[in-house]
C-alpha positions as CSV (number, residue, x, y, z in Angstrom):
1,X,42.7,91.0,54.8
2,X,40.3,91.7,57.6
3,X,38.3,88.9,59.1
4,X,34.6,88.6,58.3
5,X,32.4,88.9,61.4
6,X,29.0,87.4,61.3
7,X,26.2,87.7,63.6
8,X,24.7,84.9,65.9
9,X,21.9,82.8,64.6
10,X,19.0,81.5,66.7
11,X,17.0,78.4,66.1
12,X,13.8,77.2,67.6
13,X,15.8,74.8,69.8
14,X,18.5,77.3,70.8
15,X,17.6,80.8,71.7
16,X,20.1,83.6,71.9
17,X,21.6,84.6,75.2
18,X,21.8,88.2,76.2
19,X,25.5,88.6,75.3
20,X,24.8,87.2,71.8
21,X,21.9,89.6,71.4
22,X,24.1,92.6,72.4
23,X,26.7,91.5,69.9
24,X,24.2,91.3,67.2
25,X,23.0,94.9,68.0
26,X,26.5,96.1,67.9
27,X,27.2,94.6,64.5
28,X,23.9,96.0,63.1
29,X,24.7,99.4,64.4
30,X,28.0,99.3,62.5
31,X,26.5,97.8,59.3
32,X,23.4,100.1,59.0
33,X,25.1,103.3,57.8
34,X,26.8,101.4,54.9
35,X,23.6,99.6,53.9
36,X,21.6,102.9,54.1
37,X,24.1,104.5,51.8
38,X,23.7,101.8,49.1
39,X,19.9,101.9,49.5
40,X,20.0,105.6,48.8
41,X,22.0,105.1,45.6
42,X,19.5,102.4,44.4
43,X,16.3,104.2,45.2
44,X,17.4,107.8,44.5
45,X,19.0,106.9,41.1
46,X,22.0,109.0,42.1
47,X,24.4,106.7,40.3
48,X,25.7,108.3,37.0
49,X,26.1,104.9,35.5
50,X,22.5,103.7,36.1
51,X,20.2,103.7,33.2
52,X,16.5,103.1,33.3
53,X,15.7,99.4,33.0
54,X,13.6,98.4,30.0
55,X,10.2,96.7,30.5
56,X,10.3,92.9,30.7
57,X,8.0,92.7,27.6
58,X,6.4,95.2,25.2
59,X,3.3,96.8,26.6
60,X,1.3,95.8,23.5
61,X,2.4,92.2,23.3
62,X,4.9,90.5,21.1
63,X,3.2,91.6,17.8
64,X,2.7,95.2,17.8
65,X,0.8,96.7,14.9
66,X,0.2,100.4,15.1
């Protein structure tokens, strides 16, 4: 199993040093292509198993009489 690498976190009391910022940029550069691929599947609807989501509630209310 591969180890999980996380980025450095800054706080108000502890700012990031230059080497930590560079490490965060390197992690982001490696992570971005994967995230963009998943975002494309979500937005584009390219997944064959995705179905349109039903509305949260009927447009005419709970008691529809047409």
